[in-house]
C-alpha positions as CSV (number, residue, x, y, z in Angstrom):
1,M,129.1,41.9,94.7
2,L,132.7,41.8,95.8
3,D,134.3,44.3,98.1
4,T,137.9,45.3,98.4
5,S,138.8,42.9,101.3
6,T,137.5,39.9,99.3
7,L,139.6,40.9,96.3
8,V,142.7,41.5,98.4
9,W,142.4,38.2,100.3
10,G,141.7,36.4,97.0
11,M,144.9,37.8,95.5
12,V,146.9,36.9,98.6
13,F,145.7,33.3,98.6
14,G,146.1,33.1,94.8
15,A,149.8,34.2,95.2
16,I,150.3,31.6,97.9
17,G,148.6,29.0,95.7
18,L,150.9,29.8,92.9
19,G,153.9,29.0,95.2
20,F,152.3,25.8,96.3
21,F,151.4,24.8,92.7
22,T,154.9,25.5,91.4
23,Y,156.5,23.6,94.3
24,G,154.2,20.6,93.9
25,K,154.7,20.5,90.2
26,R,158.5,20.6,90.4
27,Q,158.8,18.2,93.3
28,R,156.0,15.9,92.0
29,A,154.2,16.2,95.3
30,G,150.5,15.8,95.1
31,V,149.3,17.6,98.2
32,P,150.9,21.0,97.5
33,L,149.9,20.7,93.9
34,F,146.2,20.2,94.7
35,V,146.3,22.8,97.5
36,G,147.7,25.3,95.1
37,L,144.9,24.6,92.6
38,A,142.3,24.8,95.4
39,L,143.7,28.2,96.5
40,F,143.4,29.4,92.9
41,V,139.7,28.3,92.7
42,V,138.3,29.0,96.2
43,P,138.2,32.9,95.9
44,Y,135.9,32.6,92.8
45,F,133.2,30.7,94.7
46,V,133.4,32.1,98.3
47,T,132.2,35.7,98.7
48,N,132.1,35.9,102.5
49,V,135.4,37.4,103.7
50,F,135.5,35.4,107.0
51,A,134.8,32.1,105.2
52,L,137.4,32.9,102.6
53,V,140.1,33.6,105.2
54,G,139.1,30.5,107.2
55,I,139.2,28.2,104.2
56,G,142.4,29.8,102.9
57,V,144.2,29.3,106.3
58,V,143.1,25.7,106.5
59,L,144.3,25.0,102.9
60,V,147.7,26.8,103.5
61,A,148.3,24.7,106.7
62,L,147.2,21.4,105.0
63,P,150.5,20.5,103.3
64,F,152.4,21.0,106.6
65,F,150.3,18.3,108.3
66,V,149.5,15.9,105.5
67,K,152.5,14.2,104.0
68,I,151.6,11.8,101.2
């Protein structure tokens, strides 16, 4: 069962994922593209709010540290 905070965080990370996905597709950059896809999918499988926020923050920070 989902609560309000899980839905809100899922929407936030989904919106950020849309930005990463769009940027990665237009620039033909692999890391932002796959991070965007991961940010779309993760809220469907993670129901714990703290885990969702932790995974989301790590995924959002990943393209800034990994340059391929």
